[in-house]
Structures are given as C-alpha cells and as structure tokens.
N, C-alpha and C positions, 0 to 999 in steps of 0.2 A: 702847215699843219703836219703833225707826225704821221697820222694815218689818214687815208683818203675817205672823205664822206660824200663829196659832190663830184660829179663827172660832167665834163663837156659832152655834148651830143655825139661828137665823133669818137669818144672813148667808150661809148656804151655799145655792147654787142657781143655776139658769140666769139669765144676764143680770146677775149681781152681780159686783163687782170680785174678780178672782182666780179666775174660773171660766170662762175661755174654753175652746173645744174643744181647742186645742193644749196649753194648760196642763194640762187634765185628763188628757190622754194622757201627758204627761211626769211630772207630779207623782206620779201613782199608782204609778209604778215604784219610787219611793223607799220604799214601804211593803211591798215584796215580802218573802217569807220567805227569799229568797236574798241579802238585803242585810245587810251587816255595817257597823255604825257605827264610824267611826274618830274618836275623841274628842280625841286629843292629837297634838301634833307628834312626840312620842317614838314613839308607835305608828306613825305614818306613816313615820318614819325607819327603823324596824326592818323594816317591810314593804318599803320601797324597797331597803334594804340587801340583803335576801334575795331580791329579785325576780330571776328569771333574766336574765342579761346585764348586770346592774349591775356597774360597776367601782368597787370601794371603794378610793379612793386613800389614800395615807399622809399626805395634807395635812389637818391638824386644822382643824375649824371653830373659828375664833377666838371665844372667849368664848361658845361655843354654849349654855351653860346660861342665858344672858340671853335666849335666843330659844326656850326651852322644850325644848332638847335636852340629852342627857347630856354631861358634861364631856369625854368621850373621843370624841365624834362626829367623823366624818371627812367630807370632801367626797366626795359621790357623783357619778359620771359615768355618764350614759346616752346612747346614740346611737340616733337614730330610724330610720336607714335612708337611703333616697335623698332624701327630702323634708326639707329643712332650713330652710324659710322659710314665711311665711304665704302662703295661696293665696286671694286675694280672689274668684276666679272661682267658688269653691264656695259663696259666701254667697247665701242666699235670704232675703229680708226679707218677712215677712207684712205685707200691706197695700200693698206697692209694686205698681204696674201690671205686669201680665205674670207675676206670681207666683201659681201655682196652689196655694193653701193646702190645698184639699181633697185633692189628690194628695199633697202633701208630708205632710199629717197621716197619710195611710195608710202612707207610707214610714216615718215615725216609729213608728207603731203596730206595724208588722211588725218593725222593728229592736228595739223594746222586748220584743216577744214572744220573739224569738230569744235575747234576753239572759237569759231565765229559766233557761237551761242553765248559766249562769256564776255564780260568786260575784261579787257587786257590792259595791263599797265606797262608803259615803256619808260625805263630809267636809263641813265647814262653815267658813266664814270671814266676816270683816267686810270690807266695801269702804267706804273712807272712814274717816278716823282722828281725827275730832273729833266731839263730841256734836252739833254743828250738822248734820253729814251722815254718817250711818253706815247702811249697808244690809247685810242678811245674805244670803249666797249659799251655795247647796248644790250639790255636785257628786256625781254618781253615775257610777262608772266601773268596768270589770271587772277582776277579778284578772289580773295580768300587766302592768297599767298603773300599778303603784304609784308609779313615778317621776313620772309626770304629776301624780298626786294629791299627792305630797310637795312637788313644786315649786310646785303651786298653793297649798298651805297656807303655804309659805315666802314666796311672792310677795305674797300678801295678808296680812291680819292673822289669825293663828290665834286660837282662843278662849282666851286667857289669862284668869286671874282678873281682872286689871286691866281688860281690855277688855270682859269680860262685864258687869262693874259699870258701866263707862262706857256701854255700849250700853243698859242698863236705864234709865239716866238721860237718854239722848239724845232729841233732838227727833223726834217722829213726822214722817216724810216724807210729803208729800201728804195731810195731815190724817188720817194713819193708814190711808189707802186703798191704799197701795202694797204689794203682796205681796212676800214674799221672792223672791230670784232662784233659779230651779231650772234646772240644766244636766244633761242626760243625755248622756253621751259613750260611744261604743264605737269606739275606734280600730281594733278587729279586724273591724269590719263590712265585709262584701263583698256588694254587691247580688246577689240571686238571684231568679229568676222565682218569683213567688208569686201566688196568685189575688187579683185586684182591686188589685194594686200596679203602678203605672205610673211607671217611672223617667224618663219624658220630662220630668217637672217639674224634674229636676236640671239645673243648668247645667254640671256636670261629672259624667261617668258613674260615677266611683268614690268621690267624696267629697261630703259635704253639711255645711253649717253653716247651720242653719235657725233663724231668730229670730222669736219673737213678742214683740217688746220692749214692746208695749202691755200685756202681761201678765207681763213679766219672766221669760221662759223661753226655752230654746234646746235644740236637739238637734244634736250634733256627731257625725258618722259618718265612719269611714274616715280620720280625721286624727290622726296620731301626734305632730305637732309641738306642743310645749308652748305656743308662742306663740299658737296658735289658741285655747287654753283661757284664757290670760291676757287676750288682746284680746277674746275672746268675752264674758268676764265684765265687762270694762270697757265693752264695747259697751252692755250693759244698764244698768250703773251710770250711764254718760253719758246714756242715754235718760231714766232716772229724774230725773237732775239737770236735764236740759233741760226736762222737764215742770214742774219746780218752781222756776224762776226763776234757774237757774245757766247760765253759759256753760261748755260742756264742752270741755276743753282737752287736746289731744295735744301736749304740749310741756313746757317746764321753766319754773320760776319761782324767783327768788332775791331776797333783800332786802339792800340795801347800807345800812350806817349811816355817814353822812358825818361829817366832823370837827365840824360844828356840832350833831350829834345828830339831824339830820333823817334820814328814811328815803327810800329810792328803791327801788321794787318793779318789777322787770323781768320780763316774760313773753316767752319765746321759743317760736316755733311752727315745727316742722319735722319731716319724716319721719326715720326711722332713717337714719343716715349723713350727715345734714345739718349736724351740728355742734351740735345743741341740748344734748346732754349735756356736750360740751366747754365750751360757754358757760355752762351752768348751774353746773357744778362748779368753774370757774376761780376761783382764789383771788386773782388780780390782784397777786401778789407781796406779799400782806399789807397792801396800801394801806389797806384799810378792813375792819371786821368784816362778815362776810357770813353770812347764814343761807340754807339751801337748803330749799325746799318739796318739790320732786321734779323729776326730769328727763324724765318721760314722761306722767304722768297726774295731772291736778288739775281743780278746778272753781272758777269765780269767781262769787261772789254778785253779781248785777247790780244789787242795791240798795245793799249796803254796800261792794262792791268788795273784800271780804276773800276769801281763797282757802283751800281745803282740799285736802290731798293724799289720794289714794285708795289708795296702796300704801306700805308701810314699806320695802321693799327695792328693788333695782335689777336689772332684767333687761338685762344689758349685753353687748355684743359682746366677744369675747376676742381679736380680731385684733391689737389694739394692746397687749396685755398678755402678753409672752413668759413662758415658764417661768422662775420665779425672780423675777419682777417683784414689788416690795414690795406693790403694790396687790392681788395675788392672796391676800394674807393674809386678806382680807375675803370670800373666796368661801364660799358656803354649799353650792352644787351647781353642776354643769356639764352642758352638753348639746352634743352634736355636736362634740366635740373628740377628740383621740387621747390615748394614754397611753404611757408608757415607764418603764423602771426606771433610777434613778440609780445612782451608784457605790456607794451604801450599801445598795442593794437595796430602795429605797423607790419605790413607784409614784407617778409625778408626771404632772400634766397636760401635754399637748403642745398648745399653742394656736396663735396666729398664722394660723389658717385653712389649715393644711397639709392636713388631712383633707378639708375642704369649706369653702365659704363660710359666713359667718354662724354661726360657733361662738359659743356663748352661755354665760353663767354668771349665777346669781343672787348678788348681793353684798348683804351685810348693811348696815343703816343706819349701821354704824360706819365704813363707807368714807368717808362725809361727816360729819366730826366736828361740823359746825355745822348739823345737820339739825333741822328743825321740821316739825310736821304741820299747822300752820295759820299763816297770815300775816294778822294783823288789819289791818295798814296797807293802805290802798287801793292797788291797782295803779296805777303811774304811766305805764308805757309798754308797748306791744305791739311785738314785733319779728317780722315775717314773714320767715322764713329761706327764701330762694330760691336755686336754682342756675341762674340765668338769665344767660348770658354777655353780655347787652346791658345789664344793670343794674349800676351802679357799686357799690362795697362798701357804701354806705349812701345812702338817700334818705329824706326825711321827707315825709309826706303832710299837707298843710295846706290852708288856704282856708276862709273863713267859711261858704260855702254847700256847695261840692262835697266838702269834706274828709270829711264824715260818710259819705256814700255811697261815696266813693273808698276811704277807709280800710278799710271793711268788704268792699267788692267785690274789692279787691286780695288780701285774705285768702281770699276765695271763689275766686279764680283763681290761687292760689299755684302757681307753676311750679317743678318740681324734676325730679330724675332718679331712676330706679329703683335701689334698693339691693339688696344681697345678702340683706337680711332678707325679701325677697319672692320667692315662686315665681312665675315668669312663663312664658308659652308659649315654646317653642323658636323662635329667630329674632328675639325681641324685642330692639330696639336699646336697650341699657341707658343710652346717652348721650343718647337723645332726650328732650326736655323733655315733661313731661305735667302736666296740671292736677290737683291734689289739693286740693279746697277745705279751707281751714283746716288743711292737713297732716293731716287726719283721714279716712282711708279706712274708718273704722268707724262712720260715721253710719248710723242706721237710721230717721231722721225727715226730713221735707222740709228742704232746704238753707236755706230762708228763715228757719227757726228760729235757726240759727247766725248768719245774716246780721243778723237783728234784734237778737240778743244783743250781738254785737260793735259794732253801730251804736250801741246804747244806751250802751255803755261810752265810746265816743268822743263822742257827742252830749251825753249828760246828765252823765257823770262826768269829762269832760275828760281822758280817757286819750290820751296821745300815741301816734302810730302811725308805725312805720318799716319799711322793707324793708332787709334786709341780705343781701348776696350772699356766700355762703361758698364758692362754686365758682370758676370762671374768669371773669374779665372780659376779653372780647375776646382770649382766648388767654393771659392772664397769671393765674396762680393767686393767689387771695386767701388769704393765710396766716392761721392762727389769731391770730398777733400783731397783724395788721391789724384783724381783727374785734374783738379784745379792746381794742385801743387806741381804736377807735371807741366801744365801749361805755363805756369809762372817761371819755372826753370828754363823752359825753351825760350820764352819771350825775353827773359833777362840774359840769355846767352850763357847760362850756368849749367845747362844740361850736359852731362857727359855720356856720350854714346860710344859704344864699342861694337865690334863685329859680333853678331849673334851666332854662336856655334859655327857650323860649316856654311852658313848662308853668306855668300859673297856680297849680296846686294841688300842685306837687311842688317841694321844696327839696333842695339837695344840699350835703353837706359834702365839699369836695374833698380827697381823701386822696392823698398823694404816691404817684405811680406808677400811679394809677388814675383820672386825670381824663379824662372822656369828651370827644371832639372832635366837637361838633355841626356842624362844618363838613365833616366827613368824610361824604361821601354814602353810602359803603358802610355805615358805622356807622349812619347815620340810617335806611337801608333795613332793616337788621336789627332796629333798635329798633322801627320802625313795624310790622314783621312780628310781633315779639313781643307788642306791644300789641294788634294785630289778632287774634292768636290768643286773647287774653283776651276780646275782643269775641265771637269765634266761640264760645268756650266758654259764655259767658252766653246767647248766642242758642240754643245747643244745649240748655242747661238748660231752656229754655222749651218745647222740643218733645220731647226724649228722655223716655222713660218717661211719656208722656202729660202732660208738663209738671210732673211730680212735684217737681222741683227748681227750678222757675221762680223767678227773682228779680224784685223790683220794677223798673219801667221806669227809675227813678232810677239803679239800679246800672249798667244798660247805657249810659245817657246819660253817666255819669261816665267810662266807658272810651272811648266814642266821642269824647268831648271830648279825651282824651289823644291819640288817633290823629290827630285833626284839627290838633293843636298841633305835631306833629312836622314 
C-alpha cells in the first residue's frame, strides 16, 4: 500500500511515525460512534442531491456511469454564501516560526469535541493516479456539508474496483512510513469562548486551515468553499511528494508528438487566471498529437523526469463557459453559480460570473479527450507564467554558470496578479504585482526544497527554462494566439533566440508587436524596478519567518547580476 493505514501493535506509540499530537487529535474523531462511512460515489451523490439548498439541475452528467454514478445522474449546484474563493490568511502551518501549535491543537480538540453532536460523514479517495505515486486521503465532515464531500470525491479518485486493485499493487511511498492523509473539516464551526482555548493563535478570527504536513493531517474550520478542501488535500500530497524526491507542481503539463515521432513535454506554472489551463488544453489546430497530464496539479520525478497527475477531473472557472456552451456537457457539479429555467421548464446553470466572481465547476476527464495520468517521457521545458508588464511575451534563461540558479530563482520570484479565485482583504489592489514562488501558495515546507528540486531539473536533467508573459507588455495585451504561437515555435525547434541587451543569461525571441526598446529610459527604469523587486523578495525570504524560506546566496547573486546589467 502506498500510504500506511494499519499498524502492528509494536509500531503504535509516542515518537513513532504517524503518531504526532496533532494527528492523534484528528484521527481519533474518525472512529466516533457518530460517524457514517460513505463508501461509494453513488452514496455521496444521493446525500448531496438531498442536502438542503442543493439545486438539482436538468443537465445530465455525461456518461456518468463511467464515473461511478447512476445513468440518470444530474449536475448538482451548490452555493456557499459570501465567500467564493480561497483564503490564504487562514492557513497555519505547524512547524513554521510564529505558529503556536500548542494553542492550535486545543482549538482543534475543542472543535472536534463539539462535532460529537453532529452526524459526521467519512469519505476516502486516492490522490495520485499511477502506481508510482498514490496516497490515500480521508475526509470527515458534518451532515449538511454533503456537497463538499461529493465534490471532494469527484475531484480526486474515488475508490473504484480498478483503483483499489491498482493501489494494492502500488509502490509504498517513503518506504512505507508515510501515513494516510486525514482531514477533519467543520464548515459550520464558530469560535466560542471555552475553558483553556485561546483563539489568539488564529491568523483570522473566524476561520482556520491548520496543517501538520509532517504527519499528513489537517483541521479545516469555518470554511465552506470547496477549493479549501481540494487545495488542502493537495497541500499534503505535495508535501509527501516533496519528501520523496518529487518536484511538486501547481501548473499544467502536456506532451507533443512531433512529425518525426519525437516527444516534447512542456510544463507551465501559473496561478489561477494566468492562462495555464488555456495553454495546457490548447489543441494547436490539430498540428500534432497532444496528450494532457493535468492543468493544475502534478509531480515530477527529479530522477527520471517522468510526471504523475494527482487528480482525474478539472476544477475550472465557469466565467468563460456561458449557458449552452458545448464544453458544459462535461460538467459533473457546479459551485457558486446561479440557475434559471429555460423555455422547456428545465433548470439550467447561469454562469459567466453574474452571481459572483470565481464561479466554478468540476469537469470530467472526458473534457480532454487526450488525457493521460502519467507521462513517461522526460520533461523538456518549464515555462514560468508571469503577468509582469516589463517582461516580453517570452524570454529564455540560459548561461553555462548562472542559468542554473537564475532558472530556479525566477520561478521562486514568479510575479503575478491576484485572481478572483482568492479571497483577499478589502482594499487590496488586484492589479498590483505580487511574488508567489513557483505559482504555488500552498507550500508547507521551506522554499529551498522547491528551489533545489527545480535547480536539479535544469542542472542535471538539462530542462530548458522560459518565462512567458500572458498579461500586458507595457500597456499592450499579450493575446492567447501570441503565447500559443510562441509555444509552437519552441516545440518545433523553430524559435530563434538571441541575447537580450546586456543580459548575459537571458535570451529573447522577438515577437512582432512586443519588441522591448532598451533605449527607452522609462522602460529600462520599470524593468530595473521589477528585477529589484525580485531581489527584495529573496532578501525578504532570508529574514521573514526567522529565515524559514531563505534561499542560497547564489540565488540572490543571480538576481543582483540582472539588476546590474540593466
């Protein structure tokens, strides 16, 4: 078995793997006499369908029986309330400086105690879709939250006969020492004064997403948004992967088969709204056979450079898919959208973010007919997607010495803009650039771990590294056709790169309409400021959180060299 669910008596006890204080608080709740096990997707569907507030649309689930549903299953819609995006401020990571785990453990203890008055549902899924990497995850959630549970089982791999057999044959992760993932969630939780419970340990007064990723467990309180449960589960799967020789990736990956039969594997990294899904699923007009690994979550084996998808389905924005859009045929469920009745009296989804920003749906794997769960061919190129108006549509990071550090540190200082997928404080400037290392705000381990993994891919495995700007370049929008044209030129080996100005370690492919003018002093000043911001970010990593995310000096020097060359 890939992760450990059962323990011999002599392996149970203090100081042994799988028996931290936080995990012992969380796991015990799963065995309460108020817990009902949900074993199949059909059961979860019926519970969600009959949950108060669920909207049962008249949109059929296409080929639902292939996903463990009844043939007549319908797309279920559920709306969460005011919060319709992820809330990073609620995250507390055990082991990070400034995180008071003793107080947080007591918050979790008391929340679990209060859950005794509720019927709780226990569901299980697999995360990772190949025998090389599969882990088992458990979710405990109260009655009334059936849609979160159903969506969670849809999003990951439910326990079909095929996957149960595959899991039994799968490779043990971490030499059999990695325990199953356990997540306790109570979206109905409201903090109340209790003896010996101190809520000052919370970063947000009404919500908590508490992780002990060293022991593969989490406690999610007061958070209704399904995305918290999806990304919370991935957070722990990525942490397990990181500990066991994989680069954890929040992005998309696809494989091109060229005319001569050769393969080109491209990985794109970006936040929600950056264009990573568009680039991942683009068919390029049928120019070449394409297979898609995933558009959001995968891992790369840093020894073999093969890649494994973590999820079978897609959690996609509905803003660009209006009612009646052919792609909506592949919807399994929807969240935070509206509904109306058509002329035939059928209940239809109303999308396009009319009700709120960040309307979402889970789409089946059938949406991408060329889907695979593992790409054996080694990754050829990494594309950091940035929405930085000073960076041309594409640049390539090169150089015999500096390339290695520069390629990885540019990923560590990936600059982008906030999307509607995130809940932010009132007054936040959504257009302001911010640094999100490797486009992954879900990291629960020191940043240097990712830095070293991506550096290894470039240094030892000769993976090429590019930056693509899918936003505006000095006031002019980079269109999807531009980015796709650039990708095609690179994949086909037709891209002509040359040294960019005085930068020794950056090359540029001049794309019509977006050629930077390095004689323009205003542009140079903005570019220098953008690079200096990256220097500042890395210097900040060295001091913030007591240096928890400090990077090696070589990373800082690579960025300082860029600033000096402008």
